[in-house]
PLY file of the C-alpha trace (Angstrom):
ply
format ascii 1.0
element vertex 82
property float x
property float y
property float z
element edge 81
property int vertex1
property int vertex2
end_header
15.61 62.61 -62.33
14.96 66.07 -60.43
12.16 65.84 -57.82
10.64 69.30 -59.15
10.68 67.61 -62.71
7.88 64.86 -61.15
4.10 65.65 -61.30
2.54 67.04 -58.11
1.56 64.14 -56.58
4.13 61.79 -56.75
6.21 64.81 -55.33
3.90 64.79 -52.71
4.52 61.40 -51.66
8.23 61.27 -52.12
8.26 64.52 -49.71
5.74 62.71 -47.14
8.42 59.79 -47.42
11.12 61.90 -46.82
9.27 63.57 -43.41
8.81 59.88 -42.43
12.40 59.11 -42.80
13.28 62.44 -40.68
11.15 61.33 -38.00
12.74 58.26 -37.88
16.66 58.87 -38.56
18.56 58.60 -35.01
20.21 61.72 -36.10
17.47 64.10 -35.81
17.16 66.32 -32.82
14.27 65.25 -30.22
12.25 68.55 -30.69
11.76 67.89 -34.76
10.83 64.60 -33.66
8.35 66.30 -30.84
7.17 68.66 -33.68
6.30 66.29 -36.42
4.57 63.63 -33.83
2.41 66.69 -32.23
1.66 67.71 -35.87
0.49 64.61 -36.76
-1.40 64.07 -33.65
-3.05 67.51 -34.37
-3.82 66.30 -38.17
-5.65 63.09 -37.13
-7.04 64.45 -33.35
-11.17 65.45 -33.95
-10.32 68.42 -31.96
-9.39 71.22 -34.33
-9.08 74.63 -34.30
-11.64 74.77 -37.13
-13.98 72.19 -37.21
-14.37 69.76 -39.88
-17.69 70.11 -40.21
-17.43 73.78 -41.52
-17.36 73.05 -45.30
-13.94 73.12 -47.14
-12.61 75.55 -44.63
-12.54 72.93 -42.01
-10.60 70.86 -43.68
-8.00 73.25 -44.64
-6.12 73.98 -41.12
-5.05 69.91 -40.94
-3.90 70.15 -44.70
-2.53 73.70 -44.24
-0.29 72.04 -41.23
0.26 68.56 -42.98
2.27 70.47 -45.78
4.08 72.89 -43.48
5.31 69.76 -41.80
5.93 68.02 -44.77
7.98 70.92 -46.18
10.17 71.50 -43.18
10.96 68.12 -42.54
12.43 68.45 -46.21
14.90 71.11 -44.85
16.11 68.46 -42.75
18.70 65.62 -44.32
18.95 62.22 -43.15
21.68 59.47 -43.61
21.61 57.93 -47.18
20.36 61.37 -48.99
22.37 62.34 -52.08
0 1
1 2
2 3
3 4
4 5
5 6
6 7
7 8
8 9
9 10
10 11
11 12
12 13
13 14
14 15
15 16
16 17
17 18
18 19
19 20
20 21
21 22
22 23
23 24
24 25
25 26
26 27
27 28
28 29
29 30
30 31
31 32
32 33
33 34
34 35
35 36
36 37
37 38
38 39
39 40
40 41
41 42
42 43
43 44
44 45
45 46
46 47
47 48
48 49
49 50
50 51
51 52
52 53
53 54
54 55
55 56
56 57
57 58
58 59
59 60
60 61
61 62
62 63
63 64
64 65
65 66
66 67
67 68
68 69
69 70
70 71
71 72
72 73
73 74
74 75
75 76
76 77
77 78
78 79
79 80
80 81
């Protein structure tokens, strides 16, 4: 089944799993791993450009960064991809 035919939640989970596989793959360049790792640290860090206590907009910077990092990681192929 093509990934575009899945519901949005299932598609997001599959993309996140692929991003994790890209991070763990030996053939992934170090700069990619560094950017993904720093992005994850920023997302879970209590220090943000826009603080979380601001309604809606405070969380949006984290969600936007997560979406961008996952989409970027999905542009990379890892061993075992079809």
